[in-house]
Each structure stands twice: as C-alpha cells, then as structure tokens.
C-alpha positions, 0 to 999 in steps of 0.5 A, spaced: 413 606 504 412 610 510 407 614 507 403 608 504 403 605 511 401 612 514 395 612 509 393 605 511 393 606 518 389 613 518 384 609 513 383 604 519 382 609 524 377 612 520 374 606 519 373 605 526 370 612 527 365 610 522 363 604 526 361 609 532 367 608 535 365 601 538 370 597 541 372 590 538 369 586 544 362 590 542 362 588 535 364 581 535 359 576 534 359 572 540 354 566 537 361 563 535 365 564 541 372 561 538 371 565 532 370 572 536 376 571 541 380 569 535 378 575 531 379 580 537 386 578 539 388 578 531 385 585 530 389 588 537 395 585 535 395 587 528 394 594 531 399 594 536 404 591 530 402 596 525 403 602 530 410 599 532 412 598 525 410 605 524 413 609 529 420 605 529 421 603 522 421 596 522 424 590 526 430 590 520 432 597 521 430 599 528 434 600 534 432 593 537 435 589 531 442 593 532 442 591 539 440 584 538 446 583 532 451 587 537 449 581 542 450 576 537 457 579 535 459 579 543 457 572 544 462 570 538 468 573 541 467 571 548 468 574 554 467 573 562 459 574 561 458 568 556 463 563 560 467 562 554 474 562 552 476 567 547 475 564 540 473 557 542 466 554 542 463 550 548 462 542 548 459 538 554 457 532 549 461 526 550 459 524 542 463 530 539 458 535 538 463 541 539 458 546 537 454 545 543 456 551 548 457 550 556 461 553 561 468 550 562 475 551 563 481 550 559 485 543 561 492 544 560 497 539 562 504 541 565 509 541 560 505 539 554 506 542 547 499 540 546 494 545 550 488 542 549 481 545 548 476 548 553 474 543 558 469 538 555 467 530 557 470 529 550 476 533 551 478 530 558 478 523 555 483 526 549 487 530 554 488 523 558 490 519 552 495 524 550 498 524 557 499 516 556 506 514 554 504 511 548 501 517 545 506 522 548 508 528 543 515 530 543 516 537 546 522 542 545 526 543 551 531 549 552 531 555 549 531 557 541 538 556 539 539 549 543 532 546 542 532 539 542 526 534 543 525 528 547 525 521 544 518 518 543 517 511 547 520 505 544 515 500 542 515 494 545 511 489 542 509 482 544 512 479 538 520 479 536 522 485 531 528 488 528 531 494 531 532 499 526 539 503 526 538 510 527 546 512 527 549 516 522 555 511 522 551 505 521 547 508 515 554 510 512 557 503 513 551 500 510 551 504 504 558 503 503 557 495 503 551 497 498 556 500 494 561 495 494 556 489 493 558 485 487 552 484 482 550 477 482 550 474 475 548 468 471 553 465 468 553 459 463 560 455 463 562 450 457 565 445 461 569 442 454 576 446 455 580 449 449 587 452 448 584 458 451 580 455 457 573 454 459 568 459 455 563 462 458 557 467 457 554 472 462 546 473 461 545 481 460 538 481 464 536 476 469 530 472 467 523 474 470 522 466 471 525 459 471 521 453 469 523 446 472 520 440 469 521 434 472 518 428 468 518 421 471 517 415 467 513 409 470 511 402 466 505 399 468 504 392 469 497 390 470 496 383 473 490 378 472 485 379 478 489 385 481 485 392 482 491 396 483 497 394 478 504 394 479 508 400 477 516 399 475 520 406 475 523 406 468 527 413 469 526 420 470 528 426 466 530 433 469 529 440 464 530 447 466 527 452 461 528 460 461 527 466 457 532 471 456 533 477 452 539 481 449 541 488 447 546 491 443 550 495 449 557 496 444 556 501 439 563 499 436 560 492 435 553 492 432 553 484 431 553 483 439 546 481 439 546 476 434 553 473 436 551 471 443 545 468 440 548 464 435 554 462 441 548 459 445 545 455 439 552 452 437 552 449 444 546 446 443 549 442 437 555 438 435 562 441 433 562 437 426 565 430 427 570 433 432 566 433 438 559 432 441 555 438 444 558 440 450 557 439 457 554 446 461 554 448 468 550 454 470 552 459 476 546 462 478 549 468 482 551 466 489 545 462 491 549 455 488 542 453 485 545 449 480 552 448 482 553 441 482 549 439 476 551 439 469 546 440 463 546 439 455 542 445 451 537 442 447 534 448 445 536 455 443 531 458 439 531 466 439 527 472 436 531 478 433 528 485 433 530 492 432 534 491 425 538 498 424 539 501 418 544 507 417 544 513 422 548 519 424 553 518 429 553 524 433 557 522 439 563 526 436 564 533 435 563 532 427 557 527 426 558 522 421 554 517 417 554 510 419 551 504 415 547 500 420 547 494 416 541 491 419 544 488 425 539 486 430 539 491 436 535 486 441 533 479 441 529 474 446 532 467 446 529 461 449 533 456 453 532 449 455 537 445 459 537 437 460 540 435 466 546 429 465 550 425 470 555 420 469 552 416 475 545 415 477 543 420 482 542 420 489 536 424 493 542 427 496 544 430 489 537 433 488 537 437 495 542 438 500 540 435 507 544 440 511 539 445 508 533 442 511 535 442 518 531 447 522 526 449 517 519 449 519 515 443 517 520 438 515 523 433 520 523 426 521 518 421 526 521 416 530 515 411 529 510 410 523 505 415 523 499 411 525 503 409 531 503 416 533 496 419 536 499 426 535 498 426 527 492 427 523 492 420 521 487 416 525 485 409 524 478 410 527 477 416 522 480 413 516 476 413 510 480 407 507 480 401 511 487 398 512 490 392 507 489 385 510 
C-alpha cells in the first residue's frame, strides 16, 4: 500500500511539472470564481493530506491516534485532571441523565450505609430522600462480632391497624394454639333416640357451598275495581340444599362409602310401619348456623364412583391378593333439608336480634322515614304520589 501511495504521489508531481510548474491559482478558471476557489482549496487539502498520510502511515496507525486513544482511556479511569470520581460518571441533570459529565463532589451522609453517588441535582434529591426517617435504611452498629441493626421507624398511618407480633414467645403461643385447635366439623344428628342413643354422621369434606331456598306462598285476592289486589299470606317453606362427597378412608372396611350414602338415604324415608322419617339437626361447626333449627331430609340422591376390583395389598411384608368386590371408593351425594317446627316460628326464631347490635347499616328509627329529613325519601322528590 505504501508503494502504491508513493507512486501516486510521484505521478501527481510529474503532472504538475508538465504543466510548467504553474501554481493552482494561475491554472484556475476565474470566469467562475466559486468553482475556481473550491477547486484550488480542494487540491491544496488533497496534497497536504496525501503528504501527511504518506509520511505518518495514516490516522489509523499513527502516533497521534495512539495518543488520542490513550486520552480516552485516561478519561474513563478518571483522575484529578478530569474532575471525576474514580470509576463514576458525572451528572448535572435533574432528569436522570447519568451519562452527562460534570464537575462535582461526592455526597456522603454522616453514619449512612448508603454513600450515594457523585454530586448531581438528581443525587442531591436522592440523598435528601434517604435522610428522611420514612426511608431510612438500617445500618450496622458496632463491630463485626456484635453487629446489630437499628430498627426501622414504625409506620403510623391515619387509619387504625393491627400490631403484628414479632417476639418468639408470641409466635410460639400462636403456634401452640393452632396445634391444639379442634377442627370444626359438620355433624348431622338423628333426634329419634334409640337404645344406643342418638345416631349421628360426620361429613368427611366441607361442602363448597350451601344453598338456602326460602319459598313463601301468597294467595292473590283480586277485588272488583281495585288496581292493586289484596294478598293473603298462606305460608312459607325453608329448604337447605348442599352437595357432599365421600371417599373410602378405611382399607379394612371397603363398604364405608356406600353405607354412609345409604344411611342418609334411610333418614329420608320411614322406618317401615314402626316410625316415620326422623327429625334431624345440623351442627355446623362452632358457628351455630342451624343450632336452633330442626329439619327433615327430603332428598339424599348420590352418585357412586371408582369401583375397585381385585388388587395386591403391599402394605405388609408379604404382599397378598385382595378381592375388591367392586365396592365404590368415592361418591357424591346431594342433600335437601326442609325445616320443620312444632310451633309457628317468630322472626326471632329466624335470626338472632342480639347479633344485630353494633352491625353497620342495621338499626331503628324513632319516627317514620318520611318524617326524617336525613333519609333518602323526600316527599318533594318522590316519583309516586302518596295515597289519599
């Protein structure tokens, strides 16, 4: 490449000699001044650059290029001459442009674990935020062996909150209470006593939902000429419907599922000519949801699943063959209860008045709603006129 550039330069010099060693100003066509000046300047610059490249080996491998690259590396490392902190960039922008260099100092808070970055408008705001007690970062106190951390400031919101227990004793007490907790069970009692006492059955699984159907019956009495008929309350009926599931949990008694399903089926029917269907009571955990109510079981339909044939019992050291006899290992059953009572129920038999005390949104008014201005019902805003 060097020989090619040298030959080109020599040919250009020979061309200038053939032109009679005339200068570029003399050979320029001054009829067009702009073109003449541009041509002259371009030619001079081309000659100078060609001579510089020829003598220095080019900008890509010359000494000037090496010095410039050394300057870039020195600026990256920082130093007193650059005005930077070693290894960190400078930033004087409040918008978070951390790549804009500036001359700054390092902000350090006394006793702060977080030492910050070089001084910038953005970092100054960050440092001020860190100093605030709500954003204080815990820092170690003391030596390495006895280090302990300052506690964070307790949040004090405007609304009332519950304090969280942090002591090991409190956590141990709560864990002990959880281990001693007796599981809330759903038990159905047969209130017809026998020589063995009152029979009951405990549900294996908690029903995912319970549907209450409160049906009321009204007789419509349409009188001549009346726009609205008269209604006579003729009675009501309360139903509870839920779906439960059974599974075989006793390998020694594979008939567990079918017998539990049929026990409930029997409670929905009469005991021949000896007794009618039994009266039942539902104990729904500790909530007392139906503690004062009596029911009859009007439906106990079920679906049997997972019939098991013969299998090898490997629980013992010597495996043995067991005939499963096609017993169902699981079932789903739908129960429908109707409430019964020997007397006409009062409202207090449907809900507990004492449990309404203190509930938000429930209470009594000392006067009719129309007589109280604070209520939503206003005579002048009513869409229907009052009865005359």
